[in-house]
Structure formats: structure tokens, C-alpha cells
C-alpha positions as CSV (number, residue, x, y, z in Angstrom):
1,M,224.9,-112.2,-198.8
2,A,227.4,-112.9,-195.4
3,I,225.5,-113.5,-192.3
4,D,225.5,-110.5,-190.0
5,K,227.1,-111.6,-186.6
6,T,225.8,-108.6,-184.7
7,S,222.2,-110.1,-184.8
8,L,223.2,-114.0,-183.7
9,E,224.3,-112.6,-180.2
10,L,225.1,-115.6,-177.3
11,E,222.6,-113.9,-175.0
12,K,221.2,-117.6,-173.4
13,T,217.5,-117.6,-173.3
14,V,216.8,-121.5,-172.4
15,P,218.4,-121.6,-168.8
16,D,218.1,-125.5,-168.6
17,A,221.2,-126.0,-171.4
18,E,224.7,-126.3,-170.7
19,D,225.9,-124.6,-173.5
20,F,229.7,-126.0,-173.3
21,L,229.3,-125.9,-177.6
22,P,228.6,-122.5,-178.4
23,L,226.5,-122.2,-181.9
24,L,226.1,-119.2,-183.3
25,G,223.1,-120.4,-185.7
26,T,222.0,-122.6,-188.4
27,D,225.1,-122.3,-190.9
28,Y,223.2,-123.9,-193.6
29,V,221.0,-126.9,-194.8
30,E,222.5,-129.2,-197.4
31,L,220.3,-131.7,-199.1
32,Y,221.4,-134.7,-201.7
33,V,219.1,-134.2,-204.8
34,G,218.8,-136.5,-208.2
35,N,219.1,-132.7,-209.9
36,A,221.0,-129.6,-208.1
37,K,220.7,-127.7,-211.5
38,Q,216.3,-128.2,-211.6
39,A,216.0,-128.2,-207.7
40,A,217.7,-124.5,-207.8
41,H,215.9,-123.5,-210.1
42,Y,213.0,-124.5,-208.1
43,Y,213.8,-122.9,-205.1
44,Q,214.9,-119.8,-206.5
45,A,211.4,-119.7,-208.9
46,A,208.8,-120.8,-205.8
47,W,210.8,-119.8,-203.1
48,G,212.7,-116.7,-203.8
49,F,216.2,-117.8,-202.6
50,Q,219.2,-116.0,-204.0
51,P,222.0,-117.3,-205.8
52,V,224.7,-116.8,-204.1
53,A,227.8,-120.0,-204.7
54,Y,228.5,-123.0,-207.1
55,A,230.6,-125.6,-207.2
56,G,231.2,-128.3,-209.9
57,L,233.3,-129.3,-213.0
58,E,233.9,-125.5,-213.7
59,T,235.5,-125.2,-210.0
60,G,237.5,-128.8,-210.4
61,L,235.0,-130.9,-208.7
62,K,235.0,-134.0,-210.7
63,D,232.8,-136.1,-208.5
64,R,229.7,-133.4,-207.3
65,V,228.0,-130.3,-207.9
66,S,226.2,-128.2,-205.4
67,Y,224.2,-124.6,-205.8
68,V,224.4,-122.3,-202.8
69,L,221.0,-120.5,-202.2
70,Q,220.4,-117.6,-199.5
71,Q,217.3,-115.6,-198.6
72,D,218.2,-113.8,-195.7
73,K,219.6,-116.2,-192.7
74,I,218.7,-119.2,-194.5
75,R,221.4,-120.8,-196.5
76,L,220.6,-123.9,-198.6
77,V,223.0,-126.1,-200.5
78,L,221.6,-128.3,-203.3
79,T,224.3,-131.2,-204.1
80,S,223.8,-134.0,-206.8
81,P,226.5,-136.1,-208.0
82,L,228.1,-136.2,-210.8
83,Q,229.1,-140.0,-211.7
84,S,227.5,-143.2,-210.9
85,G,228.0,-145.2,-207.8
86,G,229.4,-142.8,-204.0
87,D,227.8,-141.9,-200.9
88,I,225.8,-139.2,-202.8
89,N,224.2,-142.0,-205.3
90,R,223.7,-144.5,-202.5
91,H,222.1,-141.8,-200.2
92,I,219.6,-140.5,-203.0
93,D,218.8,-144.4,-204.0
94,A,217.9,-145.1,-200.5
95,H,216.3,-141.9,-199.3
96,G,215.6,-140.1,-202.3
97,D,215.7,-136.2,-202.0
98,G,216.6,-135.0,-198.9
99,V,218.7,-133.3,-196.2
100,K,222.2,-134.8,-195.2
101,V,224.2,-132.2,-193.4
102,V,222.2,-129.5,-190.8
103,A,225.1,-127.3,-190.9
104,L,226.1,-125.4,-187.5
105,W,228.2,-122.0,-187.3
106,V,230.8,-122.4,-184.5
107,D,234.0,-120.0,-183.4
108,D,235.9,-122.9,-183.2
109,A,235.1,-126.2,-185.3
110,A,238.2,-128.4,-184.2
111,K,236.9,-127.8,-180.4
112,S,233.4,-128.1,-181.4
113,H,234.1,-131.6,-182.7
114,E,236.7,-132.8,-179.5
115,E,234.0,-131.6,-177.0
116,T,231.1,-133.9,-178.5
117,V,233.0,-136.8,-179.9
118,K,234.4,-136.9,-176.4
119,R,231.0,-136.9,-175.0
120,G,229.9,-140.0,-177.2
121,A,229.2,-138.4,-180.7
122,K,230.4,-140.8,-183.5
123,S,232.8,-138.6,-185.8
124,Y,232.1,-137.7,-189.6
125,M,234.7,-135.3,-190.0
126,E,237.8,-134.5,-188.2
127,P,238.7,-130.9,-188.2
128,E,239.9,-129.9,-191.5
129,K,241.1,-126.6,-192.9
130,F,239.8,-125.1,-196.0
131,T,241.9,-122.5,-197.8
132,D,241.4,-119.9,-201.2
133,E,242.3,-116.3,-202.2
134,H,239.3,-115.1,-199.8
135,G,240.8,-116.9,-196.6
136,E,240.3,-120.0,-194.4
137,A,237.7,-122.0,-192.7
138,V,237.5,-124.9,-190.6
139,I,235.0,-127.7,-190.4
140,S,234.0,-130.6,-188.6
141,G,231.2,-133.1,-188.4
142,I,229.4,-135.8,-186.4
143,H,226.7,-138.1,-186.9
144,T,223.4,-137.8,-185.7
145,Y,219.9,-140.1,-186.1
146,G,219.9,-141.5,-189.5
147,E,222.5,-140.7,-191.8
148,T,222.3,-137.2,-191.4
149,V,225.2,-135.5,-189.7
150,H,226.1,-131.9,-188.2
151,L,229.3,-130.1,-189.7
152,F,230.6,-127.7,-187.5
153,V,231.9,-124.4,-189.9
154,E,234.4,-122.1,-188.5
155,R,234.5,-119.0,-191.3
156,K,235.8,-116.0,-188.9
157,N,238.6,-115.9,-191.1
158,Y,237.0,-116.3,-194.8
159,K,235.8,-113.6,-196.6
160,G,234.4,-115.4,-199.8
161,A,230.3,-116.0,-201.5
162,F,230.4,-119.2,-199.2
163,L,233.3,-121.3,-198.6
164,P,236.8,-122.2,-200.3
165,G,236.5,-124.3,-203.2
166,Y,233.3,-122.4,-204.1
167,K,233.1,-119.6,-206.8
168,E,230.6,-116.8,-206.6
169,W,226.8,-117.6,-208.4
170,N,225.3,-114.5,-210.0
171,P,223.2,-115.3,-212.6
172,S,221.0,-113.0,-214.2
173,Y,217.4,-114.9,-212.9
174,K,216.6,-113.4,-209.9
175,P,213.2,-113.7,-208.7
176,A,211.9,-112.0,-205.8
177,P,212.6,-113.1,-202.2
178,L,209.5,-113.4,-200.4
179,G,210.5,-112.5,-197.1
180,L,211.8,-115.3,-195.1
181,K,214.0,-114.6,-192.6
182,Y,215.5,-117.6,-190.6
183,I,215.0,-121.0,-189.6
184,D,212.6,-121.1,-186.9
185,H,213.4,-125.4,-185.9
186,M,214.2,-128.5,-187.7
187,V,212.0,-131.7,-186.9
188,G,213.7,-134.7,-187.0
189,N,211.7,-138.2,-187.8
190,V,213.1,-141.1,-185.8
191,G,211.6,-144.9,-185.5
192,W,209.9,-146.5,-182.4
193,N,211.0,-145.9,-179.3
194,E,214.2,-144.0,-180.3
195,M,212.6,-140.4,-179.4
196,N,214.5,-140.4,-176.1
197,K,217.4,-141.8,-177.4
198,W,218.2,-138.8,-179.8
199,C,216.8,-136.3,-177.0
200,E,219.4,-137.8,-174.3
201,F,221.7,-137.4,-177.0
202,Y,221.5,-133.5,-177.7
203,A,221.6,-133.3,-173.7
204,K,224.6,-135.2,-173.1
205,V,226.8,-134.5,-176.5
206,M,225.8,-130.6,-177.4
207,G,224.0,-129.4,-174.2
208,F,220.7,-128.8,-175.2
209,A,217.9,-128.7,-172.7
210,Q,214.2,-130.3,-173.6
211,L,212.1,-127.0,-174.2
212,I,208.6,-128.7,-173.9
213,S,207.1,-132.3,-174.8
214,F,204.1,-133.9,-176.5
215,D,202.4,-137.4,-175.7
216,D,200.0,-139.1,-178.1
217,S,197.3,-137.3,-175.9
218,D,198.4,-133.9,-177.6
219,I,199.2,-135.2,-180.7
220,S,196.4,-137.3,-181.9
221,T,193.4,-138.0,-184.4
222,D,190.6,-140.5,-184.6
223,Y,193.1,-143.0,-186.4
224,T,197.2,-141.8,-185.6
225,A,199.3,-140.4,-183.1
226,L,203.0,-139.1,-182.3
227,M,204.8,-138.1,-179.7
228,S,207.5,-135.3,-179.5
229,K,210.3,-133.4,-177.6
230,V,211.9,-130.1,-178.6
231,M,215.0,-129.8,-177.8
232,S,217.3,-126.5,-178.0
233,N,220.7,-124.9,-177.6
234,G,221.2,-122.4,-174.9
235,N,220.2,-119.1,-176.7
236,G,217.3,-120.5,-178.7
237,R,218.9,-120.1,-182.4
238,I,218.9,-124.2,-182.8
239,K,215.6,-125.7,-182.0
240,F,215.4,-129.7,-182.9
241,P,212.2,-131.2,-182.1
242,I,212.3,-135.3,-182.1
243,N,209.1,-137.1,-183.6
244,E,208.4,-140.5,-183.2
245,P,205.8,-142.9,-183.9
246,A,202.8,-144.0,-181.3
247,E,200.0,-146.6,-181.4
248,G,197.1,-145.8,-183.5
249,R,193.9,-147.4,-185.4
250,K,196.2,-146.5,-189.0
251,K,199.8,-146.0,-189.8
252,S,200.8,-142.0,-188.7
253,Q,202.6,-139.6,-190.8
254,I,206.0,-140.6,-188.8
255,E,205.5,-144.0,-190.2
256,E,204.9,-143.6,-193.6
257,Y,207.9,-141.3,-193.5
258,I,210.4,-143.5,-192.6
259,D,208.8,-146.2,-195.2
260,F,209.5,-144.1,-197.8
261,Y,212.4,-142.1,-196.7
262,N,214.2,-145.7,-195.6
263,G,215.0,-144.5,-192.2
264,A,214.8,-141.1,-189.4
265,G,215.5,-138.0,-191.1
266,V,215.0,-134.4,-191.3
267,Q,211.0,-134.1,-191.8
268,H,210.5,-130.3,-191.8
269,I,212.2,-127.3,-191.8
270,A,210.2,-124.4,-190.6
271,L,211.1,-121.1,-192.0
272,A,210.0,-117.7,-190.5
273,T,208.7,-114.6,-191.7
274,D,207.8,-111.2,-190.3
275,N,204.3,-111.3,-192.7
276,I,202.7,-114.5,-193.3
277,I,200.2,-113.4,-195.3
278,E,202.3,-112.1,-197.9
279,T,204.8,-114.9,-198.4
280,V,201.9,-117.6,-198.4
281,G,200.4,-116.1,-201.0
282,E,203.1,-114.9,-202.8
283,L,204.2,-118.6,-202.4
284,K,200.4,-119.9,-203.6
285,A,201.2,-117.6,-206.8
286,R,204.1,-119.1,-207.5
287,G,203.4,-122.8,-207.4
288,V,203.9,-123.9,-203.5
289,E,201.3,-125.9,-202.5
290,F,200.0,-125.8,-199.2
291,L,197.7,-128.4,-196.7
292,Y,194.3,-127.8,-197.0
293,V,192.6,-126.8,-193.4
294,P,188.7,-127.2,-194.0
295,E,186.5,-123.4,-192.9
296,T,185.3,-124.7,-189.8
297,Y,188.5,-124.3,-188.3
298,Y,187.8,-120.3,-187.9
299,D,184.2,-121.0,-186.9
300,T,186.0,-120.9,-183.6
301,V,189.3,-120.2,-183.7
302,L,189.1,-116.3,-182.4
303,D,187.0,-118.0,-179.0
304,R,190.2,-119.7,-178.9
305,V,193.2,-117.5,-179.5
306,G,191.4,-114.0,-178.7
307,E,192.3,-111.2,-180.1
308,I,195.2,-111.1,-182.8
309,D,196.3,-108.0,-184.6
310,E,195.4,-109.5,-188.6
311,D,192.0,-110.0,-189.8
312,L,190.9,-112.8,-190.1
313,E,189.7,-113.3,-193.9
314,P,192.9,-113.5,-195.2
315,L,194.3,-116.0,-192.6
316,K,190.9,-118.5,-194.0
317,E,191.6,-117.2,-197.6
318,L,194.9,-119.1,-197.1
319,G,194.7,-121.7,-195.0
320,I,196.5,-119.8,-192.0
321,L,196.4,-121.5,-188.4
322,I,196.8,-119.5,-185.3
323,D,197.4,-120.4,-181.8
324,R,198.4,-118.8,-178.4
325,D,200.6,-119.2,-175.5
326,D,201.2,-117.1,-172.2
327,E,203.5,-114.8,-174.2
328,G,201.9,-114.3,-177.5
329,Y,200.6,-115.6,-180.2
330,L,201.6,-117.5,-183.5
331,L,200.5,-118.2,-187.5
332,Q,201.6,-121.2,-188.9
333,L,200.9,-123.6,-192.4
334,F,202.9,-126.3,-193.5
335,T,203.1,-127.6,-197.5
336,K,202.8,-130.5,-198.9
337,P,205.8,-132.4,-198.8
338,V,207.9,-130.8,-202.1
339,L,209.4,-134.1,-203.4
340,D,207.7,-136.9,-204.5
341,R,208.1,-138.9,-201.9
342,P,205.9,-137.9,-198.8
343,T,209.2,-137.4,-196.8
344,M,210.4,-133.5,-196.5
345,F,207.9,-130.5,-196.5
346,F,208.5,-127.3,-195.2
347,E,206.2,-125.2,-192.2
348,I,205.9,-121.1,-192.4
349,I,205.8,-119.4,-189.4
350,Q,205.3,-116.3,-187.5
351,R,205.6,-115.6,-184.0
352,K,204.2,-112.6,-182.2
353,G,205.3,-113.7,-179.5
354,A,204.7,-116.7,-178.7
355,Q,207.7,-118.8,-177.9
356,S,206.0,-122.5,-179.0
357,F,204.6,-124.8,-181.4
358,G,201.4,-124.2,-182.0
359,K,199.8,-127.2,-179.8
360,G,196.3,-125.8,-180.7
361,N,196.8,-126.5,-184.4
362,F,198.3,-130.0,-183.7
363,K,195.0,-132.0,-184.8
364,A,193.9,-129.4,-187.4
365,L,197.3,-130.3,-188.8
366,F,197.4,-133.9,-188.5
367,E,194.3,-134.1,-190.0
368,A,194.8,-132.5,-193.0
369,I,198.0,-134.3,-193.2
370,E,195.9,-138.1,-192.9
371,R,193.2,-136.6,-195.8
372,E,196.9,-136.3,-198.1
373,Q,197.5,-139.8,-196.5
374,E,194.3,-141.4,-197.7
375,M,194.7,-140.2,-201.2
376,R,198.3,-142.1,-201.4
377,G,196.9,-144.8,-199.7
378,T,199.2,-145.0,-197.1
379,L,197.1,-144.2,-194.2
């Protein structure tokens, strides 16, 4: 289940990006969770992720356990502590389940660390070589917003299931995948007046460029507002929108996130599919809950976006939103939070040429989120 390198060539699609840090793609996303065994079952049963690798007591680890799951180019690592105390427990106590590591696939982990630290990044992990019978991998890391970290993973000389120290995990239970292809983008929520600081971090430290920005006139409802800027690396494989709260009459979804997560962190992961109707239909059948979109949204949507390939009826039935830019259109939908705390959720997205982020849907999406906030008593 290795990621196909040939499909991740380093074509430059974002001309303003400096690109001194060549990133081949997202290597994996690691969540610290209270119960990795049960979380792994959820992502298999509900989301169709396939078992890949495991590390824990049976592999010689005494302090933690990790399950690695994959669907096409999307790789999740679910990690839980095996003993009380320590950094993982502290992270879960502070934040609940959430993303700790956004790992980036690189050709040279030592050089990636050197270049980013030289430009002002705070080191999380000096370059370290890990070996087993399948070869070697080099990993280094830096801090980003909140307690989130980026690891740089160099695996060109490694042929094992995941990384040294993990063994292949091949259980009989393997629900079918759902057509999820790759991570389209990953959104970070940061505190008041911190968005520009972190956008500058990605520009200066990692050579990213700003693709687009949205202010409170773009992303607001009658009650709440937020600001957002989208940062991208040069080949467009890594896109990180950064959100911050804006003044509104009530508490915005960003403030709610920061209250419950106790700080900045990854708000949502957008997963791409080639057939959103099939993917969302199957996710719903397996119990994944999505935001409710009122039927009135569909009364005028085609006037706004024009002709599309899909029939409107199944999109309406599933609550899938539509938006268009100069290059095409996109279809998207947000899940409800997948955790008990109203923090992390997923977006399902299908791009039919569009390179934007669904600006025309912001009001409908955020009104849907506000309805959920109202039910939680956090608006």
C-alpha cells in the first residue's frame, strides 16, 4: 500500500511560492486519541480505511500504541498512551482527541530541518535515522501553531509497511474503501489576530505562498464571522488554510473550537473523492453524520453555478453543496464533529476543475454550523 511516487511529481503550480523546501506530499496525519483500538475500528468501519501497520507492546513499545490506516494516498496514524503521565496523556487531557502530527513527505529530512530552523522554525526533533530489516527512514520535525508539529519523513530507502518499528497489520476485518483519494487541504484554527503571524510563518519558514484570503465580509452570518487565508507550497500538494475569529454578535465556530480544544489546532481535514455522491451516500449509510443543509439552498443554486454534470436531486438528498470559480466547479460537504468535543471534523470534496474553496457556500455552511452550536448551547 505504498504511495505511488510517480503521481506526485514536483510540477510548480503556485508561482509565488519560493519552494526552497520541496514537499512530495502529505506523508501521514497522526492523531493522539484516548483509545486507538476503538478509533481504528471507527475509521475502518465508517470511513473504509484499510489496516496497514501496528506498533505497541508486541513490537517492543512500552509507552504507546499506534495503528496505521490508509485509503489511497491518505494515511492516518492513531496513537494512544499505554501508561499514565507523559506527553500523550497530557495532550489528550488538554485537547481531547486531535491531530498532533502533520507529517510531510520529503526527499531529505535533514536538509528540511536545517532550512526551516535556519529561517526561524522551532525544532521539535533533530534528524534521526530509524532502521529495521526493511531499510531506513530519516525523520525530523518542527513546531507549528498550538501544539501541532510537522515531521519531515524521508523514506526513499525504506520498503516496509510504514516505518521502522512498525509491523504489518493484516486483520481479517476489512470493510470496503469508499473512494477517498488524497488530502485536498488541512485547516488550522488559531486565536485572535494570529492568522497573519502563522501565514507569515509558512511563507518565511517553509516557502509557501498565499493562494487566497477571505475576510469577515466573505465569511459571516447574521451572528458570527471569521477570517481565513490559504497557504500553499509550490506544487500545490500541501494547502493549509488558516482561520482566526472575527468580531460578531455571538461566539463563532472558531472561538468554540479554541475553547474546547484549549488552543490552536487542526480544525478539519478535507478528503478528495472522484464521486462525492457515492462516497457521501456510503458514509451516511455507515453512520457518519453530516451538517444539515436546508432544501431552499437548492432552489437557486443552479442559477448561481450554472450547468453541472450531476443530477441535482441526489445532491439535494445528500445535502452536497456546489460552487464555481473561473476554472470549473466543486462539490463539498462537512461532517459534524467526529469527536465528543466540538473540535475536529472532515470535509468531503470533489473538484471538477475548480481550484477555490467554496466561497459561495460559506454562508450556508456556517449557518449550518451555527444550528449545531445552538443545540450545543455554545453560540
